[in-house]
C-alpha positions in Angstrom: 50.6 24.9 17.9 50.7 27.9 20.4 48.6 30.0 18.4 45.7 27.2 17.4 45.4 26.3 20.9 44.4 30.1 21.6 42.4 30.4 18.7 40.5 27.5 20.0 39.7 29.4 23.5 37.7 32.3 21.5 34.2 33.0 22.1 31.2 34.2 20.6 31.9 37.0 17.3 35.4 36.3 17.4 34.7 32.8 17.0 32.3 32.8 14.0 35.2 35.2 12.3 37.5 32.6 12.8 35.1 30.4 11.3 34.5 32.4 7.8 38.4 32.5 7.3 38.0 28.6 6.4 36.1 27.1 4.1 36.4 25.0 0.7 39.5 26.6 0.0 41.1 25.4 2.9 39.3 23.4 5.5 39.0 23.7 9.2 39.8 20.2 9.6 43.7 20.7 8.3 44.3 24.1 10.3 43.0 21.3 13.5 45.2 18.3 12.4 48.4 19.9 10.9 48.2 22.7 13.3 52.2 22.1 14.7 53.1 21.6 11.1 51.3 24.9 9.7 53.0 27.0 12.3 56.8 25.7 12.1 56.7 26.5 8.3 58.2 29.6 6.9 55.4 31.2 5.5 56.4 34.8 5.5 59.7 34.5 3.7 57.9 33.8 0.4 57.0 36.3 -1.8 53.6 35.7 -3.3 54.0 38.1 -6.5 57.7 36.2 -7.1 57.9 33.6 -9.7 60.7 32.8 -8.2 59.4 31.8 -5.1 57.2 29.1 -6.6 59.4 26.2 -6.3 59.7 26.6 -2.4 56.0 27.4 -2.7 55.4 24.1 -4.6 57.6 22.5 -2.0 55.4 23.0 1.0 52.1 22.4 -1.7 53.6 18.9 -0.9 54.7 18.7 2.2 51.2 19.8 3.4 49.8 16.8 1.0 52.4 14.3 2.4 51.5 15.6 6.1 47.6 14.9 5.6 48.2 11.1 3.7 50.5 10.5 7.0 48.2 12.1 9.4 45.5 9.8 7.4 47.2 6.8 7.7 47.6 6.4 11.5 43.8 7.0 11.8 42.4 3.5 13.0 39.1 2.1 14.8 35.5 3.1 14.0 35.9 7.0 14.2 39.5 6.9 12.8 38.2 5.4 9.4 35.6 8.2 8.7 38.5 10.5 9.3 40.9 8.6 7.2 38.7 9.2 4.1 38.1 12.7 4.9 41.6 13.7 5.3 42.7 11.3 2.1 39.8 13.7 0.4 41.1 17.2 1.9 45.0 16.2 0.5 44.0 15.4 -3.2 41.3 18.8 -3.2 44.3 20.6 -2.3 46.6 19.1 -4.4 44.2 20.2 -7.5 43.5 23.4 -6.2 46.7 24.6 -5.6 48.9 22.6 -7.8 48.9 25.3 -10.6 49.0 28.3 -8.5 51.1 26.9 -5.1 51.6 30.9 -4.4 48.0 30.8 -3.7 48.2 28.7 -1.5 50.7 30.8 0.7 49.0 33.4 0.3 45.9 31.7 1.8 47.3 30.2 4.7 49.4 33.5 5.6 45.9 35.3 5.6 44.5 33.2 7.8 47.3 32.5 10.0 46.9 36.8 10.6 43.7 37.2 11.1 43.8 34.1 13.8 46.5 36.1 15.2 44.7 39.1 15.6 41.3 37.7 16.9 43.3 36.2 19.3 45.1 39.2 20.7 41.9 41.5 20.3 40.2 38.5 22.5 43.0 39.1 24.8 43.5 42.9 25.1 39.3 43.1 25.3 36.2 44.3 23.6 35.9 49.0 23.1 33.1 50.6 21.0 35.9 51.7 18.5 37.1 47.7 18.6 33.8 47.0 17.9 33.9 48.9 14.9 36.8 47.6 13.7 35.5 44.2 14.0 32.7 44.6 11.7 35.0 46.6 9.2 37.5 43.7 9.6 34.5 41.1 9.3 33.4 42.3 6.0 36.8 42.9 4.7 37.4 38.9 5.8 34.4 38.3 3.8 35.3 40.4 0.2 38.7 38.7 0.6 37.1 35.4 0.7 34.8 36.1 -2.4 37.7 37.6 -4.3 39.8 34.4 -3.6 36.7 32.4 -5.2 36.6 34.3 -8.1 40.2 33.9 -8.3 40.5 31.0 -8.7 37.3 30.3 -11.2 39.1 32.9 -13.1 42.2 30.7 -13.3 39.9 28.0 -14.0 38.4 29.9 -16.9 41.8 30.7 -18.4 42.8 27.3 -18.4 39.7 26.2 -19.9 40.2 28.9 -22.4 44.1 27.8 -23.6 42.5 24.5 -24.2 40.4 25.7 -26.5 42.3 28.0 -28.0 45.2 24.9 -28.7 42.2 22.7 -30.4 41.4 25.6 -32.7 44.6 25.8 -34.0 45.0 21.6 -34.0 41.5 21.9 -36.2 42.9 24.9 -38.0 46.2 23.0 -39.0 44.2 19.5 -39.5 41.6 21.6 -41.6 44.7 22.8 -43.7 46.0 19.7 -44.5 42.9 18.2 -45.1 42.3 21.0 -48.1 45.7 20.2 -49.4 45.2 16.5 -49.6 41.1 17.3 -51.1 43.3 19.2 -53.7 45.6 16.3 -54.3 42.8 13.8 -54.6 41.2 16.8 -57.5 44.4 17.0 -59.0 44.2 13.4 -59.5 41.1 12.8 -60.7 41.7 15.1 -63.6 44.7 12.9 -64.6 44.2 10.8 -67.8 44.5 6.4 -67.4 47.8 6.3 -68.9 49.3 8.7 -66.8 47.8 8.2 -63.7 49.2 4.2 -64.4 52.5 5.6 -65.2 52.8 7.8 -61.5 51.3 4.8 -59.9 53.6 2.6 -60.9 56.5 5.0 -60.4 54.8 5.4 -56.6 55.1 1.6 -55.8 58.4 1.1 -57.1 59.5 4.0 -54.4 57.4 2.4 -51.9 58.6 -1.3 -52.9 62.2 0.4 -52.3 61.0 2.5 -49.2 60.1 -0.7 -47.3 63.1 -2.7 -48.2 65.1 0.0 -46.6 62.7 0.0 -44.1 62.9 -3.9 -43.3 67.1 -3.4 -43.7 67.1 -1.0 -40.7 64.8 -2.6 -38.9 66.5 -5.8 -39.3 70.2 -3.9 -38.1 68.4 -2.8 -35.2 67.3 -5.7 -34.2 71.0 -7.3 -34.4 72.4 -4.3 -32.5 70.0 -6.1 -29.6 71.1 -9.1 -29.7 74.9 -8.2 -29.9 74.4 -8.2 -25.8 76.1 -11.6 -25.0 77.2 -13.8 -21.6 80.6 -14.2 -22.5 81.0 -16.0 -19.0 78.2 -18.0 -18.3 77.0 -18.1 -14.3 77.8 -22.0 -12.7 74.6 -23.6 -13.5 74.2 -25.2 -10.1 74.2 -22.2 -7.5 74.4 -22.5 -4.0 72.8 -19.9 -1.7 75.0 -17.2 0.3 77.9 -19.1 -2.3 79.9 -16.3 -4.7 79.8 -16.6 -8.2 81.0 -15.0 -11.5 79.8 -13.5 -14.8 80.7 -12.2 -17.6 78.1 -10.0 -20.2 79.5 -8.1 -23.6 78.4 -6.0 -25.8 79.3 -6.8 -29.0 78.7 -3.4 -31.0 79.8 -1.2 -27.9 83.5 -0.2 -29.3 81.8 0.6 -33.1 79.0 2.8 -31.5 81.2 4.7 -29.2 78.9 3.3 -26.4 81.8 3.6 -23.4 82.0 7.2 -24.1 78.7 6.7 -21.4 79.3 3.0 -20.4 76.2 1.5 -19.7 75.0 -0.3 -16.4 73.9 -4.0 -16.2 71.7 -5.4 -13.7 71.3 -8.9 -12.8 68.3 -10.8 -11.3 66.6 -14.4 -11.3 63.6 -15.4 -12.7 61.7 -18.5 -12.7 61.3 -20.3 -15.6 57.3 -19.3 -15.9 58.6 -15.7 -15.6 61.1 -16.1 -18.6 58.2 -17.3 -21.0 56.3 -14.2 -20.2 59.2 -12.3 -21.2 59.6 -14.0 -24.6 56.5 -13.6 -25.2 56.1 -9.9 -24.4 59.4 -8.3 -23.7 57.9 -5.4 -21.9 56.8 -7.5 -19.4 57.4 -6.0 -15.7 59.4 -8.8 -14.4 59.5 -9.9 -10.8 62.5 -11.4 -9.8 62.2 -15.0 -8.0 65.3 -14.6 -5.6 68.0 -11.4 -4.1 71.2 -11.3 -5.6 73.6 -9.0 -4.0 76.5 -7.2 -5.6 73.9 -7.5 -9.1 75.0 -4.3 -10.5 78.3 -3.4 -12.6 78.9 -0.9 -15.3 80.4 -2.0 -18.5 84.2 -1.4 -18.8 86.1 -0.3 -22.2 89.1 -2.3 -22.8 91.4 -0.4 -25.1 93.6 -3.3 -26.3 90.9 -5.7 -27.6 88.2 -3.0 -28.5 85.6 -4.8 -26.2 82.9 -3.5 -23.6 82.2 -5.7 -21.1 80.5 -5.9 -17.8 82.5 -8.3 -15.1 80.1 -9.4 -12.1 82.9 -10.9 -10.1 81.2 -11.3 -6.4 77.8 -12.1 -7.1 76.0 -14.3 -4.4 72.3 -15.6 -4.4 71.0 -14.3 -0.8 67.8 -16.0 -1.1 65.3 -17.6 -3.5 61.4 -18.1 -3.8 60.6 -21.3 -5.1 57.2 -22.4 -6.9 54.6 -24.8 -6.4 56.3 -28.2 -7.5 54.0 -30.4 -9.4 53.9 -34.0 -8.9 57.1 -36.0 -7.9 59.0 -32.7 -9.0 61.8 -32.3 -7.0 63.6 -28.0 -5.7 66.2 -30.2 -7.6 64.1 -29.7 -10.8 62.9 -26.8 -10.9 64.7 -25.0 -13.2 65.5 -20.2 -12.9 67.9 -18.1 -15.2 69.8 -14.8 -15.0 68.6 -11.9 -16.3 70.9 -9.4 -17.5 69.1 -6.3 -18.7 70.9 -2.8 -19.5 70.6 0.1 -22.0 72.6 2.3 -24.3 72.2 5.2 -26.4 73.8 6.4 -29.9 73.2 9.7 -31.9 73.3 11.8 -28.7 70.6 9.8 -27.0 68.5 10.0 -30.2 68.1 6.9 -30.3 68.1 4.2 -27.0 68.5 0.9 -26.9 66.8 -1.7 -24.3 68.5 -5.2 -23.9 68.3 -8.0 -22.2 69.7 -11.8 -22.4 69.0 -15.1 -20.2 71.7 -16.9 -18.9 72.0 -21.0 -19.7 69.3 -22.6 -17.1 70.3 -22.9 -13.4 69.0 -25.0 -10.8 69.4 -23.6 -6.9 70.1 -25.3 -4.1 71.1 -24.7 -0.4 73.1 -27.7 0.6 76.0 -29.5 -0.7 74.0 -32.6 -0.5 71.8 -31.7 -3.5 74.3 -30.7 -5.7 74.0 -34.8 -7.7 70.3 -34.5 -8.3 71.0 -30.5 -9.4 74.0 -31.9 -11.7 71.7 -34.4 -13.4 69.0 -31.8 -14.1 71.8 -29.5 -15.8 72.7 -32.5 -17.8 69.8 -33.4 -19.2 68.6 -29.9 -20.0 72.0 -29.2 -21.9 72.0 -33.0 -23.7 68.6 -32.6 -25.0 67.3 -29.0 -25.2 66.2 -28.2 -28.5 67.7 -25.0 -30.3 64.2 -22.0 -30.4 62.5 -23.9 -27.3 60.1 -22.5 -25.1 62.5 -22.1 -21.3 63.3 -25.0 -20.5 61.2 -27.3 -22.0 62.9 -30.8 -22.2 61.8 -34.2 -23.3 60.4 -36.2 -20.9 62.1 -39.3 -22.9 65.6 -39.5 -25.3 67.0 -42.5 -27.3 69.5 -44.5 -25.3 72.2 -43.7 -27.9 71.7 -40.2 -27.5 72.2 -40.8 -24.2 74.6 -42.6 -24.3 76.6 -39.5 -26.3 75.9 -37.1 -23.0 77.0 -39.4 -20.9 80.5 -40.0 -22.5 80.8 -36.4 -23.0 80.0 -35.5 -19.8 82.4 -38.4 -18.8 85.7 -37.0 -20.6 85.0 -34.0 -19.5 84.6 -34.5 -15.6 87.6 -37.1 -15.3 89.5 -34.4 -17.8 90.6 -37.5 -19.3 90.9 -38.4 -23.5 89.7 -41.8 -22.6 86.5 -42.0 -22.8 83.3 -45.0 -22.2 84.0 -48.2 -24.6 81.4 -50.2 -26.4 82.2 -52.6 -23.4 81.0 -50.0 -21.0 78.4 -48.7 -22.7 76.7 -51.9 -22.6 77.5 -52.6 -19.3 75.5 -48.8 -18.9 72.5 -50.1 -20.5 72.4 -53.4 -18.5 72.2 -51.5 -15.2 69.7 -49.4 -16.4 67.3 -51.5 -18.3 68.6 -54.7 -16.0 69.1 -56.4 -18.8 71.4 -59.4 -19.7 72.0 -58.7 -23.2 75.8 -57.8 -24.4 75.3 -56.8 -27.4 74.8 -52.6 -27.8 72.9 -52.7 -30.8 70.0 -54.3 -28.7 69.3 -51.4 -26.6 69.6 -48.7 -30.2 65.8 -49.1 -30.3 65.2 -47.9 -26.4 64.2 -44.4 -24.9 65.1 -43.4 -21.2 62.7 -41.3 -19.1 63.7 -38.9 -16.9 62.1 -41.0 -14.1 64.8 -43.9 -15.3 67.4 -40.9 -15.4 67.0 -39.6 -11.8 64.0 -39.7 -10.2 63.5 -43.7 -9.5 65.8 -46.2 -7.6 67.4 -49.0 -9.7 65.9 -52.1 -9.0 67.5 -53.8 -6.0 69.2 -50.8 -5.4 68.7 -47.9 -3.2 70.3 -45.5 -5.2 69.3 -43.8 -9.0 71.2 -44.7 -12.5 72.7 -41.0 -12.0 73.6 -41.4 -8.5 75.9 -44.1 -9.2 77.4 -42.9 -12.3 78.3 -39.8 -10.3 79.8 -41.3 -7.8 82.2 -42.9 -10.7 82.9 -39.8 -12.3 83.5 -38.3 -8.6 85.9 -41.2 -7.4 87.8 -40.8 -10.8 88.4 -37.4 -10.6 89.8 -36.9 -7.2 91.7 -39.9 -6.8 92.3 -42.1 -9.9 92.4 -40.0 -12.7 96.1 -41.1 -13.8 95.2 -44.8 -13.7 92.1 -44.4 -15.4 94.3 -42.8 -17.9 96.8 -45.9 -17.5 93.9 -48.3 -18.0 94.7 -49.6 -14.9 91.1 -49.6 -13.9 88.7 -51.8 -15.8 85.9 -50.1 -14.1 82.4 -51.1 -15.4 82.2 -54.6 -14.8 79.9 -56.7 -12.5 80.9 -59.4 -10.2 79.8 -62.5 -13.1 81.9 -61.1 -15.7 84.7 -60.4 -13.2 84.9 -64.0 -12.9 84.7 -64.8 -15.9 87.3 -62.5 -16.7 90.1 -64.4 -14.1 89.0 -67.6 -14.0 91.0 -68.7 -16.3 94.1 -66.4 -15.4 97.3 -66.9 -12.9 96.9 -66.5 -8.8 97.1 -62.7 -8.0 95.6 -61.8 -10.9 93.2 -59.1 -10.3 91.1 -56.5 -11.5 89.6 -53.1 -10.2 86.1 -52.6 -10.9 82.8 -50.3 -9.4 81.3 -51.7 -6.8 77.3 -52.0 -6.9 76.5 -51.6 -3.4 78.7 -48.4 -2.7 78.1 -45.4 -4.8 81.7 -44.0 -5.7 83.4 -47.3 -4.1 86.6 -49.3 -5.9 86.4 -53.0 -5.2 89.6 -55.6 -6.1 88.5 -58.8 -7.2 91.3 -61.2 -7.6 92.2 -64.9 -8.7 93.4 -67.4 -5.6 92.5 -70.9 -5.6 91.2 -72.7 -2.6 89.6 -75.3 -1.1 86.2 -73.1 -0.7 86.9 -71.1 -4.1 89.3 -69.4 -6.4 88.0 -65.8 -6.9 87.6 -63.5 -4.1 86.1 -59.7 -3.7 87.5 -57.2 -1.2 85.4 -55.0 0.6 85.1 -51.5 -1.5 87.4 -48.6 -0.9 85.5 -45.7 -0.8 86.4 -41.7 -1.8 86.9 -41.6 2.5 89.6 -44.6 2.4 91.6 -43.3 -0.7 91.9 -39.7 1.2 93.9 -41.6 4.0 95.6 -43.2 1.8 95.5 -43.8 -1.9 95.3 -46.7 -4.1 98.5 -47.3 -5.3 99.5 -47.7 -2.1 97.1 -50.0 -0.7 97.6 -52.2 -3.5 101.0 -52.4 -3.0 100.8 -53.4 0.5 98.8 -56.3 -0.6 101.4 -59.1 -1.7 99.3 -61.8 -2.7 98.0 -59.1 -6.0 100.0 -60.1 -8.1 99.1 -59.0 -11.9 97.0 -56.1 -12.9 94.6 -57.8 -15.5 95.0 -58.7 -18.2 98.2 -59.7 -17.5 100.7 -57.0 -16.3 103.3 -56.9 -13.5 101.3 -54.6 -10.6 104.9 -53.0 -9.9 105.0 -51.7 -13.5 101.8 -50.4 -13.4 101.8 -48.8 -9.7 104.9 -48.0 -8.7 105.4 -45.1 -10.0 102.3 -43.9 -7.9 104.1 -45.3 -4.4 104.2 -43.1 -1.9 108.1 -42.8 -1.4 109.2 -44.9 1.6 112.5 -43.0 2.1 112.5 -39.9 4.7 111.1 -39.6 7.9 108.4 -38.0 10.3 109.4 -36.2 13.2 107.4 -37.8 15.7 108.2 -41.4 14.8 111.3 -42.8 16.9 114.3 -43.8 15.0 115.5 -47.1 15.4 119.2 -48.6 16.2 121.2 -50.0 14.1 120.8 -53.7 13.0 123.1 -56.1 11.8 123.3 -56.3 8.0 121.6 -59.6 8.2 118.9 -58.7 9.1 115.4 -57.9 7.2 112.1 -57.9 7.3 110.1 -61.3 7.1 108.7 -61.9 3.4 104.6 -61.8 4.2 102.7 -65.3 3.9 100.2 -65.4 1.6 96.7 -65.7 3.2 93.8 -67.3 1.9 90.7 -65.4 3.4 88.0 -68.1 4.9 84.6 -67.7 6.7 84.8 -66.9 9.8 83.9 -64.5 12.8 85.3 -61.0 13.2 88.9 -61.4 14.9 89.1 -58.5 17.3 92.9 -58.8 17.5 94.8 -55.2 15.7 98.1 -55.5 13.5 100.0 -52.5 13.1 100.6 -51.4 9.4 104.4 -53.1 9.2 107.0 -50.8 9.6 110.5 -51.3 9.0 111.2 -51.7 5.4 114.9 -51.8 4.7 118.7 -50.6 5.5 119.9 -47.3 4.3 123.6 -46.2 5.3 123.4 -48.8 8.3 119.8 -47.7 9.6 116.6 -49.1 9.0 114.5 -46.9 7.7 110.5 -46.6 8.2 107.9 -46.2 5.4 105.6 -43.4 6.2 102.6 -44.1 7.0 99.4 -41.6 8.4 101.0 -41.8 12.5 99.0 -44.2 14.6 97.4 -46.1 11.9 96.9 -49.4 12.8 94.7 -52.0 10.8 92.3 -55.0 11.9 93.4 -57.6 11.1 89.1 -58.4 9.9 90.2 -56.2 7.2 91.2 -58.6 4.8 94.4 -58.5 3.2 95.8 -57.0 6.2 96.1 -60.4 7.3 98.8 -61.8 5.6 101.1 -58.8 6.9 103.8 -59.3 10.1 105.4 -56.6 12.0 109.0 -56.7 12.6 110.5 -54.9 15.7 114.1 -53.9 16.3 116.3 -56.7 17.3 119.7 -56.5 18.9 122.6 -57.4 16.3 123.3 -60.7 15.7 119.4 -62.1 16.8 117.2 -63.6 14.4 113.6 -62.1 13.7 110.6 -63.9 14.8 107.6 -62.8 12.8 104.2 -62.9 13.9 101.9 -65.5 13.2 99.0 -64.1 10.4 96.1 -62.7 11.3 92.9 -65.4 10.6 90.8 -63.9 7.6 87.8 -62.3 8.5 84.6 -61.6 7.0 85.9 -58.6 5.2 86.0 -60.6 2.1 82.9 -60.5 0.2 82.0 -63.5 -2.5 
């Protein structure tokens, strides 16, 4: 840049000579704003007469244009606006002028820099008569050089136009000869007799039909190649952001066409429902993704043993999602996306290239685990009621109740992993709950329809949850804690309070059944028969998933001595004893009691009849000593420090026995009063 600073200090005739160096071929503004960049480039190392240096000259031209554009972008303000336009114009002008001859740009800049240095050097050394004559000659030489440069550029443009005209002339000659040939054929055909013309037309039509059939078969074959790109393992249909997931795609013809010799790469992107519709209408539509998937590129691998070509995405993760504007009451868990897998492969030495794409099943994106239940409802509705060949991802808003029954039964057996599905009585119960009806015949509901709003948008009448949320809670508690009991038929489940009353009213005392709670999602309550002055049927406060994580259902039932028979008449221990937690074994932190006399046993719990009274603040421990093993009293395994309030209902029947000295008799505590933990 030092050279340009000294050049700006020129005055008089030297300044005019420097101005003459610039023009349309290289504006002086470019020299001014890119002075440092221009003076730092290796212009002198390029041989302008050597075609081998053309590539280096083209790089310098590209760098000059980029620097001009970058300089233009940094201009701000009113003055900067005009300068920005001017610099952009210069960048375009230089690009179009020297694009076909970048070596001429090098020649021009070298000429300018050389004369600038000469003028600065002469101005520094001082003028003389000989120097004045030399300056005049130099100026004349410079003008001649400029004129020559302009003539050379015009000549290049003329040569380019001449080449285009020559090509157009050659094309015209070819087309003219083809026209003459076709005209000769027409003349020859016109001279044919009608019979000969008819026979030839018939032969041509047969050949045309044969050719069309062959082309159709080939087109169908090519189309089949494109649909051989399939998803072998679907991504999960409920996708949580920042959570890893996997998928596998496969090219069925990969082994047959030897595509594995140059294995293609597969890319996965997530797109919205609207983008999927546009893609199916026009496959050439440029797709804009609706989110960012990490680790979304994978190269296909060839498996020699099976002859398959597939790509395994093992660690994909949805980093972010871009949602569309929602309509009306639509929630985020009703918005559907799909994962687009796309790739390309070639056959025949890159002579034929196939662009292949495939869409996954619709997915629902969530950001928190609390959205999982509603997202699962959207997926279930789509999977069960989507029609083949639909527009993505259209589903009916209403479906017949029998179809929904079939879908719920399949979902229930799949989630609980049980062969025991929903019976006719279970479906009647669900219909009564959904339609708020009292009819006990399944046929009465066969003509009814269920809307999506009834299924999982509007709460059930009188409750703060939807039909699906309640049903999903039932599947969740069975799947996590009660699968064996459901398979054994120990859980009746789909029974309301009135039905439980009708089933137990004529049973002996101690008969109980397990049903799904109406007030707690995923809760199980115990209804049992016990005659008392107040009433004869009782319902225990529902146990939830959290309760069963602390103590299993079998152990809880084993603790309640007044529960004797599982409906209809099976002994409780016969059904649940194999699921009791073993009572043998010790806990390291529990003290071991001393030996006790053989005659000392745990007092038998007295039956407790629940009554309505205020909540009790007494707390009783879980019963401790159980039986004697090798002259040592053992204690069943319980949660350390677990105590139950006597207000918990059936726990009131327990008494606590403590180690007593040999020869002493046990003194059980009085039973706790029943509490409000019981409900009708």
